[in-house]
A tleap script that builds the chain and sets N, CA, C and O, in Angstrom:
source leaprc.protein.ff14SB
mol = sequence {
  NMET ASN ARG PHE THR ASN LEU PHE ASP ALA
  ALA ASP ALA ALA PHE ASN LYS HIE TYR SER
  GLU GLU LEU LYS GLN LEU LYS GLY LEU SER
  LYS GLU GLU ILE SER LYS ILE LEU PRO SER
  THR THR ASP PHE GLN ILE TYR ASN GLU LEU
  ILE LYS ILE VAL GLU ASN ALA SER GLN GLU
  ASN LEU ALA GLN ALA ASP LEU ALA ASP LYS
  ILE LYS SER LEU GLY ASN VAL ALA VAL ASN
  ILE ALA LYS LYS VAL PRO GLY LEU ASN ALA
  ILE CLEU
}
set mol.1.N position { 9.383 31.318 2.781 }
set mol.1.CA position { 8.339 30.383 2.386 }
set mol.1.C position { 6.978 31.074 2.457 }
set mol.1.O position { 6.725 31.916 3.319 }
set mol.2.N position { 6.137 30.698 1.545 }
set mol.2.CA position { 4.786 31.234 1.603 }
set mol.2.C position { 3.844 30.197 2.202 }
set mol.2.O position { 4.241 29.065 2.479 }
set mol.3.N position { 2.623 30.591 2.391 }
set mol.3.CA position { 1.668 29.690 3.053 }
set mol.3.C position { 1.410 28.423 2.241 }
set mol.3.O position { 1.130 27.372 2.818 }
set mol.4.N position { 1.499 28.504 0.908 }
set mol.4.CA position { 1.281 27.321 0.078 }
set mol.4.C position { 2.408 26.305 0.244 }
set mol.4.O position { 2.167 25.098 0.271 }
set mol.5.N position { 3.614 26.793 0.352 }
set mol.5.CA position { 4.752 25.899 0.572 }
set mol.5.C position { 4.560 25.136 1.863 }
set mol.5.O position { 4.793 23.929 1.919 }
set mol.6.N position { 4.134 25.840 2.909 }
set mol.6.CA position { 3.883 25.181 4.196 }
set mol.6.C position { 2.766 24.154 4.089 }
set mol.6.O position { 2.854 23.068 4.662 }
set mol.7.N position { 1.724 24.499 3.359 }
set mol.7.CA position { 0.612 23.567 3.184 }
set mol.7.C position { 1.058 22.330 2.402 }
set mol.7.O position { 0.688 21.208 2.747 }
set mol.8.N position { 1.845 22.536 1.360 }
set mol.8.CA position { 2.344 21.404 0.574 }
set mol.8.C position { 3.263 20.525 1.412 }
set mol.8.O position { 3.197 19.298 1.333 }
set mol.9.N position { 4.121 21.151 2.213 }
set mol.9.CA position { 5.015 20.384 3.089 }
set mol.9.C position { 4.219 19.554 4.082 }
set mol.9.O position { 4.544 18.392 4.326 }
set mol.10.N position { 3.183 20.142 4.651 }
set mol.10.CA position { 2.341 19.421 5.613 }
set mol.10.C position { 1.599 18.270 4.929 }
set mol.10.O position { 1.482 17.177 5.483 }
set mol.11.N position { 1.104 18.527 3.730 }
set mol.11.CA position { 0.393 17.476 2.988 }
set mol.11.C position { 1.340 16.341 2.628 }
set mol.11.O position { 0.976 15.170 2.741 }
set mol.12.N position { 2.548 16.676 2.197 }
set mol.12.CA position { 3.539 15.645 1.876 }
set mol.12.C position { 3.871 14.799 3.092 }
set mol.12.O position { 3.950 13.574 3.000 }
set mol.13.N position { 4.065 15.445 4.223 }
set mol.13.CA position { 4.395 14.716 5.451 }
set mol.13.C position { 3.255 13.790 5.846 }
set mol.13.O position { 3.491 12.645 6.230 }
set mol.14.N position { 2.029 14.273 5.756 }
set mol.14.CA position { 0.864 13.448 6.103 }
set mol.14.C position { 0.735 12.287 5.129 }
set mol.14.O position { 0.447 11.160 5.530 }
set mol.15.N position { 0.947 12.562 3.863 }
set mol.15.CA position { 0.843 11.525 2.837 }
set mol.15.C position { 1.871 10.439 3.069 }
set mol.15.O position { 1.535 9.255 3.066 }
set mol.16.N position { 3.124 10.831 3.269 }
set mol.16.CA position { 4.185 9.849 3.488 }
set mol.16.C position { 3.944 9.064 4.762 }
set mol.16.O position { 4.173 7.855 4.802 }
set mol.17.N position { 3.493 9.729 5.785 }
set mol.17.CA position { 3.219 9.034 7.039 }
set mol.17.C position { 2.099 8.022 6.834 }
set mol.17.O position { 2.155 6.915 7.369 }
set mol.18.N position { 1.083 8.397 6.063 }
set mol.18.CA position { -0.046 7.499 5.819 }
set mol.18.C position { 0.423 6.223 5.136 }
set mol.18.O position { 0.119 5.124 5.600 }
set mol.19.N position { 1.144 6.355 4.062 }
set mol.19.CA position { 1.605 5.164 3.366 }
set mol.19.C position { 2.640 4.396 4.161 }
set mol.19.O position { 2.749 3.176 4.034 }
set mol.20.N position { 3.396 5.099 4.975 }
set mol.20.CA position { 4.367 4.402 5.828 }
set mol.20.C position { 3.644 3.469 6.791 }
set mol.20.O position { 4.095 2.349 7.033 }
set mol.21.N position { 2.544 3.922 7.329 }
set mol.21.CA position { 1.764 3.092 8.251 }
set mol.21.C position { 1.163 1.893 7.521 }
set mol.21.O position { 1.144 0.781 8.048 }
set mol.22.N position { 0.670 2.130 6.299 }
set mol.22.CA position { 0.082 1.039 5.514 }
set mol.22.C position { 1.152 0.001 5.192 }
set mol.22.O position { 0.908 -1.204 5.247 }
set mol.23.N position { 2.331 0.493 4.857 }
set mol.23.CA position { 3.438 -0.402 4.541 }
set mol.23.C position { 3.832 -1.224 5.761 }
set mol.23.O position { 4.093 -2.423 5.656 }
set mol.24.N position { 3.872 -0.579 6.900 }
set mol.24.CA position { 4.202 -1.274 8.153 }
set mol.24.C position { 3.174 -2.378 8.435 }
set mol.24.O position { 3.544 -3.491 8.809 }
set mol.25.N position { 1.902 -2.071 8.256 }
set mol.25.CA position { 0.844 -3.057 8.493 }
set mol.25.C position { 0.903 -4.189 7.480 }
set mol.25.O position { 0.700 -5.353 7.827 }
set mol.26.N position { 1.179 -3.851 6.242 }
set mol.26.CA position { 1.271 -4.859 5.187 }
set mol.26.C position { 2.417 -5.823 5.479 }
set mol.26.O position { 2.261 -7.040 5.370 }
set mol.27.N position { 3.561 -5.269 5.849 }
set mol.27.CA position { 4.718 -6.110 6.169 }
set mol.27.C position { 4.504 -6.884 7.470 }
set mol.27.O position { 5.149 -7.906 7.705 }
set mol.28.N position { 3.604 -6.395 8.302 }
set mol.28.CA position { 3.352 -7.033 9.585 }
set mol.28.C position { 2.366 -8.190 9.539 }
set mol.28.O position { 2.131 -8.837 10.559 }
set mol.29.N position { 1.787 -8.462 8.377 }
set mol.29.CA position { 0.876 -9.600 8.267 }
set mol.29.C position { 1.653 -10.882 8.553 }
set mol.29.O position { 2.759 -11.079 8.049 }
set mol.30.N position { 1.068 -11.733 9.352 }
set mol.30.CA position { 1.742 -12.992 9.694 }
set mol.30.C position { 1.693 -13.954 8.515 }
set mol.30.O position { 0.877 -13.812 7.604 }
set mol.31.N position { 2.589 -14.940 8.557 }
set mol.31.CA position { 2.583 -15.966 7.507 }
set mol.31.C position { 1.245 -16.684 7.479 }
set mol.31.O position { 0.752 -17.053 6.412 }
set mol.32.N position { 0.660 -16.881 8.651 }
set mol.32.CA position { -0.635 -17.554 8.735 }
set mol.32.C position { -1.713 -16.728 8.038 }
set mol.32.O position { -2.524 -17.272 7.289 }
set mol.33.N position { -1.727 -15.401 8.284 }
set mol.33.CA position { -2.706 -14.532 7.633 }
set mol.33.C position { -2.538 -14.562 6.117 }
set mol.33.O position { -3.514 -14.642 5.371 }
set mol.34.N position { -1.297 -14.497 5.682 }
set mol.34.CA position { -1.019 -14.503 4.250 }
set mol.34.C position { -1.388 -15.845 3.638 }
set mol.34.O position { -1.949 -15.895 2.543 }
set mol.35.N position { -1.084 -16.917 4.326 }
set mol.35.CA position { -1.394 -18.267 3.811 }
set mol.35.C position { -2.885 -18.480 3.632 }
set mol.35.O position { -3.307 -19.199 2.726 }
set mol.36.N position { -3.686 -17.861 4.488 }
set mol.36.CA position { -5.144 -17.977 4.353 }
set mol.36.C position { -5.641 -17.291 3.090 }
set mol.36.O position { -6.648 -17.698 2.512 }
set mol.37.N position { -4.932 -16.245 2.661 }
set mol.37.CA position { -5.340 -15.476 1.493 }
set mol.37.C position { -4.790 -16.083 0.214 }
set mol.37.O position { -5.462 -16.101 -0.818 }
set mol.38.N position { -3.561 -16.579 0.291 }
set mol.38.CA position { -2.873 -17.062 -0.902 }
set mol.38.C position { -3.147 -18.537 -1.148 }
set mol.38.O position { -2.882 -19.370 -0.281 }
set mol.39.N position { -3.669 -18.864 -2.310 }
set mol.39.CA position { -3.975 -20.258 -2.610 }
set mol.39.C position { -2.733 -21.133 -2.782 }
set mol.39.O position { -2.807 -22.345 -2.580 }
set mol.40.N position { -1.609 -20.549 -3.147 }
set mol.40.CA position { -0.394 -21.357 -3.317 }
set mol.40.C position { 0.823 -20.549 -2.912 }
set mol.40.O position { 0.774 -19.323 -2.816 }
set mol.41.N position { 1.903 -21.248 -2.679 }
set mol.41.CA position { 3.122 -20.570 -2.250 }
set mol.41.C position { 3.704 -19.681 -3.339 }
set mol.41.O position { 4.455 -18.755 -3.031 }
set mol.42.N position { 3.383 -19.931 -4.586 }
set mol.42.CA position { 3.891 -19.072 -5.663 }
set mol.42.C position { 3.282 -17.675 -5.599 }
set mol.42.O position { 3.828 -16.730 -6.168 }
set mol.43.N position { 2.151 -17.544 -4.905 }
set mol.43.CA position { 1.511 -16.236 -4.790 }
set mol.43.C position { 2.245 -15.308 -3.824 }
set mol.43.O position { 1.907 -14.128 -3.726 }
set mol.44.N position { 3.243 -15.827 -3.110 }
set mol.44.CA position { 4.029 -14.957 -2.242 }
set mol.44.C position { 4.778 -13.915 -3.075 }
set mol.44.O position { 5.121 -12.845 -2.571 }
set mol.45.N position { 5.030 -14.223 -4.338 }
set mol.45.CA position { 5.661 -13.248 -5.229 }
set mol.45.C position { 4.740 -12.035 -5.395 }
set mol.45.O position { 5.208 -10.898 -5.442 }
set mol.46.N position { 3.456 -12.280 -5.481 }
set mol.46.CA position { 2.488 -11.187 -5.601 }
set mol.46.C position { 2.514 -10.339 -4.336 }
set mol.46.O position { 2.460 -9.111 -4.411 }
set mol.47.N position { 2.596 -10.976 -3.189 }
set mol.47.CA position { 2.696 -10.263 -1.911 }
set mol.47.C position { 3.927 -9.363 -1.923 }
set mol.47.O position { 3.850 -8.204 -1.515 }
set mol.48.N position { 5.051 -9.880 -2.381 }
set mol.48.CA position { 6.276 -9.090 -2.448 }
set mol.48.C position { 6.148 -7.932 -3.434 }
set mol.48.O position { 6.655 -6.841 -3.174 }
set mol.49.N position { 5.480 -8.159 -4.554 }
set mol.49.CA position { 5.239 -7.094 -5.522 }
set mol.49.C position { 4.341 -6.015 -4.927 }
set mol.49.O position { 4.550 -4.824 -5.159 }
set mol.50.N position { 3.356 -6.433 -4.171 }
set mol.50.CA position { 2.457 -5.486 -3.506 }
set mol.50.C position { 3.247 -4.592 -2.553 }
set mol.50.O position { 3.033 -3.380 -2.517 }
set mol.51.N position { 4.137 -5.171 -1.798 }
set mol.51.CA position { 4.973 -4.383 -0.887 }
set mol.51.C position { 5.794 -3.364 -1.672 }
set mol.51.O position { 5.898 -2.207 -1.262 }
set mol.52.N position { 6.373 -3.777 -2.786 }
set mol.52.CA position { 7.165 -2.864 -3.618 }
set mol.52.C position { 6.319 -1.701 -4.138 }
set mol.52.O position { 6.766 -0.555 -4.173 }
set mol.53.N position { 5.093 -2.021 -4.541 }
set mol.53.CA position { 4.202 -0.973 -5.061 }
set mol.53.C position { 3.887 0.052 -3.978 }
set mol.53.O position { 3.895 1.255 -4.240 }
set mol.54.N position { 3.613 -0.411 -2.774 }
set mol.54.CA position { 3.285 0.518 -1.686 }
set mol.54.C position { 4.529 1.316 -1.277 }
set mol.54.O position { 4.429 2.502 -0.966 }
set mol.55.N position { 5.700 0.669 -1.278 }
set mol.55.CA position { 6.945 1.389 -0.984 }
set mol.55.C position { 7.172 2.496 -2.008 }
set mol.55.O position { 7.496 3.627 -1.646 }
set mol.56.N position { 7.004 2.170 -3.275 }
set mol.56.CA position { 7.185 3.166 -4.337 }
set mol.56.C position { 6.149 4.282 -4.233 }
set mol.56.O position { 6.466 5.448 -4.467 }
set mol.57.N position { 4.933 3.933 -3.889 }
set mol.57.CA position { 3.875 4.938 -3.743 }
set mol.57.C position { 4.242 5.926 -2.634 }
set mol.57.O position { 3.995 7.125 -2.759 }
set mol.58.N position { 4.817 5.429 -1.573 }
set mol.58.CA position { 5.234 6.283 -0.468 }
set mol.58.C position { 6.373 7.202 -0.897 }
set mol.58.O position { 6.369 8.390 -0.577 }
set mol.59.N position { 7.332 6.664 -1.609 }
set mol.59.CA position { 8.497 7.442 -2.041 }
set mol.59.C position { 8.143 8.465 -3.116 }
set mol.59.O position { 8.718 9.553 -3.156 }
set mol.60.N position { 7.212 8.122 -3.971 }
set mol.60.CA position { 6.868 8.980 -5.107 }
set mol.60.C position { 5.645 9.854 -4.864 }
set mol.60.O position { 5.205 10.569 -5.764 }
set mol.61.N position { 5.092 9.803 -3.655 }
set mol.61.CA position { 3.871 10.550 -3.347 }
set mol.61.C position { 2.763 10.263 -4.351 }
set mol.61.O position { 2.109 11.177 -4.853 }
set mol.62.N position { 2.570 9.011 -4.628 }
set mol.62.CA position { 1.572 8.570 -5.591 }
set mol.62.C position { 0.167 8.843 -5.053 }
set mol.62.O position { -0.101 8.634 -3.870 }
set mol.63.N position { -0.709 9.302 -5.908 }
set mol.63.CA position { -2.098 9.556 -5.516 }
set mol.63.C position { -2.766 8.238 -5.142 }
set mol.63.O position { -2.397 7.178 -5.649 }
set mol.64.N position { -3.744 8.313 -4.257 }
set mol.64.CA position { -4.441 7.109 -3.803 }
set mol.64.C position { -5.088 6.361 -4.961 }
set mol.64.O position { -5.053 5.131 -4.997 }
set mol.65.N position { -5.669 7.075 -5.893 }
set mol.65.CA position { -6.317 6.423 -7.037 }
set mol.65.C position { -5.287 5.672 -7.885 }
set mol.65.O position { -5.560 4.582 -8.389 }
set mol.66.N position { -4.111 6.263 -8.034 }
set mol.66.CA position { -3.058 5.598 -8.807 }
set mol.66.C position { -2.549 4.362 -8.080 }
set mol.66.O position { -2.285 3.333 -8.702 }
set mol.67.N position { -2.411 4.468 -6.767 }
set mol.67.CA position { -1.987 3.305 -5.978 }
set mol.67.C position { -3.023 2.192 -6.091 }
set mol.67.O position { -2.669 1.028 -6.275 }
set mol.68.N position { -4.289 2.546 -5.981 }
set mol.68.CA position { -5.362 1.551 -6.104 }
set mol.68.C position { -5.297 0.859 -7.469 }
set mol.68.O position { -5.461 -0.357 -7.556 }
set mol.69.N position { -5.060 1.628 -8.526 }
set mol.69.CA position { -4.963 1.048 -9.869 }
set mol.69.C position { -3.791 0.074 -9.967 }
set mol.69.O position { -3.911 -0.995 -10.566 }
set mol.70.N position { -2.659 0.451 -9.376 }
set mol.70.CA position { -1.484 -0.423 -9.428 }
set mol.70.C position { -1.728 -1.714 -8.650 }
set mol.70.O position { -1.322 -2.794 -9.081 }
set mol.71.N position { -2.393 -1.596 -7.506 }
set mol.71.CA position { -2.708 -2.792 -6.717 }
set mol.71.C position { -3.649 -3.697 -7.510 }
set mol.71.O position { -3.443 -4.908 -7.581 }
set mol.72.N position { -4.672 -3.107 -8.099 }
set mol.72.CA position { -5.637 -3.894 -8.878 }
set mol.72.C position { -4.986 -4.552 -10.087 }
set mol.72.O position { -5.410 -5.628 -10.510 }
set mol.73.N position { -3.961 -3.917 -10.646 }
set mol.73.CA position { -3.292 -4.491 -11.822 }
set mol.73.C position { -2.554 -5.783 -11.477 }
set mol.73.O position { -2.252 -6.580 -12.365 }
set mol.74.N position { -2.263 -5.994 -10.193 }
set mol.74.CA position { -1.623 -7.246 -9.763 }
set mol.74.C position { -2.618 -8.394 -9.695 }
set mol.74.O position { -2.217 -9.557 -9.657 }
set mol.75.N position { -3.907 -8.085 -9.680 }
set mol.75.CA position { -4.932 -9.123 -9.669 }
set mol.75.C position { -5.623 -9.284 -8.329 }
set mol.75.O position { -5.344 -8.563 -7.371 }
set mol.76.N position { -6.532 -10.247 -8.285 }
set mol.76.CA position { -7.383 -10.463 -7.112 }
set mol.76.C position { -6.607 -10.854 -5.862 }
set mol.76.O position { -6.981 -10.468 -4.755 }
set mol.77.N position { -5.542 -11.609 -6.026 }
set mol.77.CA position { -4.760 -12.029 -4.857 }
set mol.77.C position { -4.188 -10.798 -4.163 }
set mol.77.O position { -4.269 -10.684 -2.940 }
set mol.78.N position { -3.611 -9.874 -4.933 }
set mol.78.CA position { -3.049 -8.653 -4.364 }
set mol.78.C position { -4.129 -7.792 -3.708 }
set mol.78.O position { -3.923 -7.226 -2.635 }
set mol.79.N position { -5.265 -7.703 -4.361 }
set mol.79.CA position { -6.380 -6.923 -3.799 }
set mol.79.C position { -6.826 -7.528 -2.473 }
set mol.79.O position { -7.075 -6.800 -1.512 }
set mol.80.N position { -6.929 -8.849 -2.414 }
set mol.80.CA position { -7.349 -9.508 -1.178 }
set mol.80.C position { -6.346 -9.291 -0.048 }
set mol.80.O position { -6.734 -9.109 1.106 }
set mol.81.N position { -5.069 -9.311 -0.378 }
set mol.81.CA position { -4.051 -9.040 0.643 }
set mol.81.C position { -4.161 -7.594 1.103 }
set mol.81.O position { -4.170 -7.318 2.302 }
set mol.82.N position { -4.246 -6.673 0.152 }
set mol.82.CA position { -4.315 -5.248 0.486 }
set mol.82.C position { -5.533 -4.926 1.349 }
set mol.82.O position { -5.480 -4.029 2.191 }
set mol.83.N position { -6.613 -5.647 1.144 }
set mol.83.CA position { -7.821 -5.402 1.924 }
set mol.83.C position { -7.645 -5.768 3.404 }
set mol.83.O position { -8.477 -5.393 4.230 }
set mol.84.N position { -6.594 -6.480 3.741 }
set mol.84.CA position { -6.309 -6.804 5.141 }
set mol.84.C position { -5.709 -5.611 5.880 }
set mol.84.O position { -5.624 -5.613 7.108 }
set mol.85.N position { -5.288 -4.582 5.119 }
set mol.85.CA position { -4.732 -3.365 5.695 }
set mol.85.C position { -5.805 -2.281 5.576 }
set mol.85.O position { -6.171 -1.900 4.465 }
set mol.86.N position { -6.313 -1.780 6.706 }
set mol.86.CA position { -7.438 -0.839 6.657 }
set mol.86.C position { -7.254 0.349 5.730 }
set mol.86.O position { -8.190 0.706 5.015 }
set mol.87.N position { -6.100 0.965 5.716 }
set mol.87.CA position { -5.870 2.126 4.868 }
set mol.87.C position { -5.889 1.786 3.389 }
set mol.87.O position { -6.354 2.586 2.578 }
set mol.88.N position { -5.396 0.625 3.030 }
set mol.88.CA position { -5.436 0.194 1.639 }
set mol.88.C position { -6.834 -0.250 1.254 }
set mol.88.O position { -7.297 0.011 0.144 }
set mol.89.N position { -7.505 -0.925 2.184 }
set mol.89.CA position { -8.883 -1.357 1.937 }
set mol.89.C position { -9.767 -0.149 1.620 }
set mol.89.O position { -10.663 -0.229 0.779 }
set mol.90.N position { -9.510 0.954 2.291 }
set mol.90.CA position { -10.327 2.158 2.113 }
set mol.90.C position { -10.207 2.749 0.702 }
set mol.90.O position { -11.147 3.380 0.218 }
set mol.91.N position { -9.067 2.551 0.041 }
set mol.91.CA position { -8.899 3.124 -1.297 }
set mol.91.C position { -9.276 2.150 -2.398 }
set mol.91.O position { -9.347 2.529 -3.567 }
set mol.92.N position { -9.518 0.893 -2.032 }
set mol.92.CA position { -9.918 -0.100 -3.025 }
set mol.92.C position { -11.419 -0.115 -3.077 }
set mol.92.O position { -12.002 -0.878 -3.847 }
savepdb mol mol.pdb
quit
């Protein structure tokens, strides 16, 4: 292995760990916290879609800007939920 391979491996590990933590925090939001953000129970589907997007971002090593774009494409409800997670809030 050369030094670049090691650097890429370290960056990948840090990246995956970062999104793993965000995913853990997102899934850890209480029903009460989510209910305050979501105007109706049908918006829980958006919450579930948001979780899928962050899971995929972690698996695919998606760039932060791309993840932010995908979150924003879900609309304001998804953005408001994501803002409850500090790491996601930072990229929005």
